[in-house]
N, C-alpha and C positions, 0 to 999 in steps of 0.2 A: 829169782833164780831158782830156788827150791821151793815148792809150795809147802804150806803147813799140812802136815799129814794127820792132824786131829788127835793125835795121842796125847794123853794127860801124863806127862813126866813126873807130876807131883806125887803119883801113886808108887813110884820106884821105891825100893828100900835105901834108906840113907845109911851111909857108911861111916858117918861122923856123928858124935854124940853131942847132947848138951847144947845144941846150936839152933834149936827152934826160934828163939827170939830173934836171932840173926837172920834165919830163913824167912821169917815173917815180914821182914823190911822190904823184900824185893818180890816183884810180881813175875819176874822172869830172870833167868841167868843168862839169857841172850844180850850181849852188850848192845846190839842195835835197837832193842825195846826199851832201853833205860835212858834217863836223862843224865846230864853232866853231874847233877846234884846227887842221883842215886849213885853214880859211879864214884864220886868223891866219898860218899857214906861207906861204900864197900871197901875203898882203899884204906880207910881209917882202921879196918879190922883184918883185911886180908891183903896179900901182895902177889897173888897168884891169879893167872888168866890163862884158860884153855884155848889154844889156837889150832883149829882143824887145818890139816894140809892135805892136799890131794892132786894127783896129776890129771891132765886132760889127755886121754889116749883112747884108741880104739880098743873095744872089747868084743868085736865080732859084729856081724850085722844085725843082732838082735838086742843090744844094749846101747844106751846113750854114751857119748864121749865122756860125760861127767859122772859115770857110775862111781868111780873112786870118791868124788866129792860128795855124792849122796851118802856113801858109807861113813866118810869121815865126820860129816855134819850130824849124822844120826848118833854116832858113838859119842861125839862131844856133847850133844844135849842130854844124853843119858848120864855120862860121867859128871857133867857139870851138876845135874839134879842130885846125884848120888853123894857128891862131896861138897856141894854148896860153894861152887866157884863160878865166876863168870866165863863165858866162851864169846869168841869174836865170830864174824862171818868167816867162811873159808879162805885161805889163801890158796890160790891155784897155781899148778905147775904145768907147763906145757911140754910135751915130748917132741923130739924132732919129727917133723912132718914126714920124713921118709919111712917111718913106722907105721903110716896110715895107709889105708888103701887109696888108690888113685882118685875115685870121686871126691874122698874127703880131702885129700891133699890139693886137688885142683880147686876145690870150692873154699878152703880156709887159708887165708892169708895172714899169719900173725906177724905184728911188727917186731917181735923178738921171740927167741927160743931160750927158755930155762931148761937146765938139765933136769932130767926126770927125777922123781922122788917117789918112794913108795907111800901109799896111803897110810897116814899116821896124824898124830895130834901132838902138839908141843905144849908143855906147861911153861909159861914165862913168868918170871918174877919181875914185878914193877920196881924200879929203883927209886 
């Protein structure tokens, strides 16, 4: 969906302290890059997962429909590295197609419409 941008997030400042041994156990904070063994190990020490959420909507003729998703994912990657928490792939939200221009509305047929949501991320605690 979203190509790797080649950035090295490991160089971001860490907002948490005394957790370098915990950080060294994980090659990535992206849930999709880990095995279930990695996730089980993570959950033994932390119960928080960052979930990027974004709407799928028009942003004019010069930007893609998933502009908000790109932003939410980028913010999630940076925050995850800074506070040492896992993040999931993005959860998308579709806006009503009547807000889209006619070519988009005619080309895109969604099986369902979810109420729009502003670009954000949620922190979930795992029970």
